[in-house]
N, C-alpha and C positions, 0 to 999 in steps of 0.2 A: 580421360574419357572424351570420346568424340561427341560432336553435336548430334550426330545420328543416334548414338547410344543414349544420350540424354532424351532425345525426342521419343525413342522407343519406351523409355521408362515413363515419360509423361503421358503418352498416348499409345498404350499397349494394344488397344483393341482396334486401332485404325488399320484397315487392310486394303485401302484404296490409295491412289495417288491423285494429284491434281490433273494429271494427264488422263486418268480414267474419267474424271468428271468432264473434261473437255469433250470426250467422246459421247458421254451420256447426254450432254447438253450442247449440241452442235450449233453452229451459226444458223440463224433463221433463213429460210428460203423466201426472201422478200425482194421486191423490186428496189432498185437504187433510189435512195432518198426517202424510203419508208421509215417512219418514226416508230420506235418501240418505247413506250413510256409506261410508267406505273403510278398508281396511287397507293401509297404505303403508310397508312395510318396505324397508330397504336390503339388497341381496343380499350381506351381509358375513359370513354364517355361518348356523348353525342358528337356527330360531325358538325363543326361550326362553319360560319360563312367563309372564313378565310380558307379552310380546308376544302369547302365545296368549290370555291373559285379555282383552287389548284387542281382539283379533280376534273373540273369542267375543262380547263385548259389542257390538262394531260390527256383527256379523252378526245378533244377536238383535233389536235395535231395528227394523231394516227388516222382519224377519220379523213382528214384532208389529204393524207399521203398514202392511203391504203396500207397502213401499218397495223400495229397491235397495241391495245391498251389492256393492262391487266391489273388486278387488285392483289396486293401482297399485304399481309398482316404482320406488323413488326411488334411482336408481343414479348420481346426479350425482358422488358421490365414487368415481371409478373406481379409485383406488389401493386402496381397502378392499374392493372387490368381489372375490368368490371364484368360482372355476370352478364351474359348475353351481349357483350360489347361487340363481338364480331358480327352477329346478326343485326345489331342496331346500325352498324356501318353499312352493311349490305342493303338494309331497308331504306336508309336515307338516300343512298345512291339510286336505288330503284325508284323511289318517290320522285326523283328529279330526272328520270329517264336517262341516267348515265349508264349506258349498257356495258356490262362487264363481259368482254369477249374471251377472257382467260383469267385464271386465278381462282380466288375464293368467291363462290357464288352463294354460299349459305354457311351457316355455322358448322355443318358437317359434310360439305361437298365442295370439291375443287375440280376445275377442268383445265386441261392443257398439259403439254409435254415438258414443262420446265419447273415443275413443282418438286417437293411440297412448296406451297405459297404462304405457309405460316412459319415464321422463323423458329418457333419453339420445336418444330418438327424437323429441323435441319441440323441438329447437333452433330451428327456424324460427318456432314459435309464441312462444317466449321472446324471440327477437330482435324480433319485431313489437311486443310489449308494451314491451320495453326502448326501442325507437325512439320509441314514443309518449311515454314519460317524458322522454326527451332533448328531443324536440320541444316539450314543454310546461314545460321548465326544472324538471323534477322529479327529474332524475338527471344525472350528469355523469361523464366519464372521470377517473380518478385515476391519476397516474403515479408516485406515491411508491414508492420502493424499500423492500425489507424493512429495510434499514439506516436509512432515514429514518423509517420507522414506529417502529422501536425507539428512535430518539432522542426522538421525541415521547413515547413511553411513559416513558422515563427522566425527562424533564422533568416529566411529570404526577406520577410517583411522588415525585420530589424535592419538588415543591410541594404534595404531598398533594391533588391534584385528581383528579376522576373519570378513569378510564382510558377512552380511546376517541377516535375520529376525529370531532370535533364543534367547532362554534364557531370560535374562532381557531386551533384545532389542525387544522382541515380546510383545509390549505394549498392544495389543488388546487381547492377550491370556487370560488374567485374568479379563477382563471386565465381570460383572455379566450378566447372561442371561436376566435379566429384562432390563438392560441398552442396551444390544444388540437388544432386541425386540423393545425398544423405538426408537433406531436409524433407524431400518428397517422400522418401521411404519412412521417415519418422512422422508422416502425415501432418506436416506443418502446412497451414493454409497459405495459398499463394494465388496471385493473379498472373496472367500472361501479358507482358508489355512488349511493344514494338521496340526494337533496338535501332533507334533512328540514326540515319546517316546525314541528316540535314544540318545546315549551317544557318543560324538565325541571322547572320550578317549578309546572307545572300538572298536573292529574290527568286520566287517562282511565279511565272506568268500564268494567268487564268483568262482564257478567252470566253467570257460570259456572254451568252446570247442576248441577254437583256441589257447589260451594263457595258459591254465591250471589253477591251483588254484591261485587266486589273492585275497589279502585282502585290504579292504577299511575301512576308519573310518565310523562308523555308521552315518547315517543321523540324524542330530539334528536340521536342519533348517525347519522352518514352511513354506515350499514352497507353492506358490499359486497353487491351484487345478482348480479353476474356476474363470475366470476373471469377472470384474464388468459388462460385457455385457452378462453374462450367458454362455459363451463359455469356454469349458475346455481347459487346456493346454495339451501339448503332454503327460506329465508324467501320468496324471490322465486317459486320454483317452486310452493310451497304455495299462495300466493295465486292465481296464474294457473290452476293445475290444478284447485283446488277450486271456483273460480268457473266455469270452462268445463265441468267435469264435473258441475256443479250439485249440489255437496255441500251438504247442509243442516246436518249435524252433524259437527263435527271432534272426535273423541275421541282424546286423546293423553296421554302421561305428564306428570306435574306438572313435570318438568324443563323443559318448554316454556313454562311460565307467564310467565317474565320476557320472552319474545319476543313475547308477544301484542300489546303496544302498537305494535311495529314492524309486525306483520301488519295490525292495524287501520288504521294509517296508510297502508299500501300499498293496502288495499281501498278506502279513502276517496279516494286519489289517482286510482284508476281509476273511481271512482263505482260500485263493486260493492256488492251486498248482503253484509253480513258474516254468515258462517255462525254457528250456535250452537256455543259451545265447551264442552267438558266435559273438565277435566283430572283424570285418574285418579291415585289415590295409588299409590305404588310398592309392589311386592311385596317384603316384608322377610323376613329370617330372623334367628333368635337364634343367636349364636355360642356356643361352649362357655363363654366367660367371661361370658355373659349379656347382651352388648351386641347391639343391633339394627343390622343392615346390609342393604343392598340384596342381593337374591338375585343371585348372581354366576355368569356363564357360566364363568369360569375356576376358581372354587373349588367349585362345587356341581354334581355330575353330574345331579342332579334338576332343574336349571335348564333343561336341554335337553328339548324335547318328545319328541325321538327316544328318550329314556330310557324313557318310558312305553310307547311302541310296542314297544321291544325287551324290556321286562319283561313285556309282555302284560297291562298294566293296562287294563281295558276303557275304551273311549272314553267311554261313557255315565257311568262312575264319575268320570272326570276332569271331565267337563262338570258333573256334579252338584256336585263340589267347587268348580269355578270359580264356579258359581252362588252357593254359600255365601259366596264372597269378594265377588262382584259386588253382592249385595243382602243386607243384614243380616236381612231378614225371610223369606228363602227357606226356611231350615230348618224354621221353625215352620209355614209354609205347606205344605211338602212332607209333613211328619208328619201334618198335618190333612187332606191330600188324597191318600191312598195310591193311588187309582186314576188319578191324573193324572200327566202328564209335564212336563218342562221347557218344552215348547212351550205348555203351558196357563198358565204363569206369565208375568206381565208385569213386565219390568224397570222400575225406578223410579230415576231419577237421584238423587232425594232420599234414597234408602236406601243410597247408596254411601258408602264410608268416605272421609273427607277426609284422614285421617292415614296412609292406606296399609293394606295387609293383611299379616298375619303368615302366612307360608307354613308349613304344618303337614303334613309328609309322613305322619305317623302318622294324622292325621285322614283324609287322602285314602285311605290303605290301609284304614282301618276302613269308610269309605264303599264302597270297592271290595269288601270282604268281604261287606257287606250286600247289595250289588248282585248279586254272583255267587251268593250263597245263595238269591236269589229266582228265579234262572233254572232252567229245567228241565234235567235231566241231558243231554238231547239238545242243548239250546242250548249248554251248557258244552262238550260234546264238539265241536260244530262250531267254536266259538271257539278251543278248544284246538288242534284240527286245523289251523286257519288260522294260528295263531301258530307251531306246530311246523313247518309247511310252510316258513316263512321262516327260522326260527331253530334248529330241531332236527330234521333230516330223519330221523335214526335213530328218534327217538321218534314222529315222524309215521307212519313205516312200521309201527311196533309197534302203535300204537292203531288204525291202519287195518286191520291183520291181525286184531285182536281188538276190532272195533268194538262189538259188542253187549256183550261182557264189560266193555269200558271204560265204556260208558254205565251199566252196572249198578254199577260201582265208583263212578262219580261220583254215583250216585243214593243211595248209602248215607246214611241219616239226612237226606235232602233233602225227601222228601214228608211232612213233619210240621209241626206248628204252629210249632215253633221249629227250623228247619233248622240244620244245622251251618254254621259260618262259618270254614271252614279256609283258603280260598284268597283271597288279596288280589290275585293276579295269575296268569295262565296259566303263567308261567315257574316258579311254585312247585309246580305240580301234580305234575310228575314227581318232585320231591324228596320229596313226601308219599305218593305211591302206587307208587313203583318196585317195592316188594316184592310187589305183586300180580302181577307178570309174571315167569314162570320164567326167561325169557331174561336178565333183570337180576338176579334173586335168586341164581341158581345160577352166575353168572359174576362175582360180586363177592366181595371179601374182606370177610366180614361181621363186624360188631361188635354182638354181642348185648347188649342193655341189661337183663340180669338184675339184679335188685335184692336183696331180702331173701333169696331162695332163689337161691344162685349156685354151690352145689356140684354138679358135673356128674353125679355119681352119683344125687343126690336128684332132680335135674331129669329124668334118664332114667327113674327109677322112676315119677315122676308121669306122664310122657308114656306110658309102657308101660301103666300101669293105665287112663289116661283114653282112649287110642285104641281100646281094646276096647269102650268104652261108646258110641262115636260112632255116631249114626244121622243122616245128613244131612237126613232128612225130619222130624226132631223139630221141634215148635213151640218157641218161645223158653223157655217155662216148663220143659218137659221137658229141653231142652238144659242149662239152668242147674242143674236138679236133679241131673243126671249129674256136673256139676262138684262139686256138694256131696257126692255119693256118694264121689267120689275123695278129697275132704277127709277124710271120716269113716274111710275105709280106711287113710289114712296118718297119722292123728293131727293133722289140722288142723281148726280150728273151721269148721263150715259155717254157723254162725249168728254174725253179727258182735256181737250183744248179749252172747251167751255169752262170746265171746272178750274183749270189753272188760271183762266182769265178772271174768274169771279168766284173763288171758293166759298165766300160768305153767303152765296145764294143757295148753297146746297148742304144737305146733311152729310154728304160724302160723295164718293164716285163709284164707277162701275168696278174698279179694282177692289173696293171695299166689299161690295156685294158678292163678287166672285170669291173673295176670301172667306166670307161666311159660308157659302155653299161648299167650298173645298174643305174647310175645317169641320163642318157638320158631317161630311161624308168620311173623312179620314183622320180627324183630330189634328192634322198637320197643316201649317201655313205654307209649307213648301212641298210640292209633290210633282211628279211628272204631269203630263198634259191632262187637265181636268175633263175635257171632252171625252178623251179615250177611256178614262177611268169610269165615267158615267155610262158609256156605251157597254162596258164590261159588266157593270153592276146590274143594269136593267131597272125598270121603274119600281118593282116591288122592293128590291133591296134599298133603293134610294129612299123610298117612303119609310122603311123600317128604321133607317139611320136618322132621318129627320125626326121621327117620333121619339127616338132615344134621347134627343136633345130636350124634348118636353118632359121626359121622365126625370131628367136631372134638375 
């Protein structure tokens, strides 16, 4: 029996050839040097930070070169797929403004001329290419049971030989075509394996865009290409999909590096052009004991990109942080080009870390603080409103009711050479400004942070004297002089130098008096500029808050 006859028995419904698919999916009409890359996740859960970094890089290179970025869903492992997994991936990418120009754009919609972009919908294509391999004696059906494979492994372990299905251990490789056909007709379960031509003692060079030239032993293992349920494994689907979708650059995690010789062998078997590979270092985290480990979906809440959306950390801040991970020279470039954006920066494979990147949440939050501090108060309000609309409707209604007031609150110490950097996320803002709203202030059980002056009688005396001096139209210098006047009337030092020279002569100093006023109005010992807060409150509200102290 010929290989072609065996292939016809194995794939009787295949009526196309690989040449047909070459015509269906022609070379893309792009300018020279244009990058075609893909984000190809499995719908097994949320997108994590490592995947987001990969997607961000895969999206950036096509942008820089007028190429194509597409989303492909690799759902060949149906057991691990989760409900709404595809839509979750699309939503996560959308939340981070990673534009999908081709491929899967929703659970039930795909765009582009190189689909289907969901692997479970490409079975006919995979079977065509599998049939080609069988016809050309480059693949064969393997009927070994799990028990038989385990026996082979035990023998290999006992003899301290390499583990795998190869050489003399590949027992189904040399079964005659007649015997294979008989087993198939008897409906014996089988997988399709590559009939490897590799020699483990020889090397295959890989020109990795991040790591340079690397040599691996040639693949000589007859890996499974299609499982007994007819679904291809990643190795087989990757080669076919990336060829037909005309992917020029395959960016993936370094854990896939050992598989590259197998992929190269498959590309060569089909006579396909091998794409350029870039294996990205893992995103690492330092544990409490100081050890480094991979950022974990299970252990680290910040591993999920939904964490940043829920916290209200600006997308642009996350992207700025990802860029610092992606290229070692980005920070210095960004500092030297304050008027430019990420889009103006060109990624460079040579500037990517070989050893992986250390995930630093504190650094991300600092970047976020810097980013938010440079926005206008109106921009912060709009972003805060959008966040609250999804995660805190009560606060959304409050800031909508007091829109102009809220914008003024957010503008405190913003329009100056060195703006305040209070907010790392939009979810933090309510916790920091809640006292500005009477609906929250007068309906809370308050904890006043009085410090050096904490006697209630002394506090009330200070407030009674000071409230008579307040004129909401005073400039800042006059305002502060009235606080000094209050100090002098009550035996507190209005001049800090005098206080430091002879503290025993005074009950306290102007900072202590200011603190009483600040805490009485806000409950907090640390706030933005007190003068600006009082201007926004107005005299009536100030008097109400001073009176609340007396009620307590």
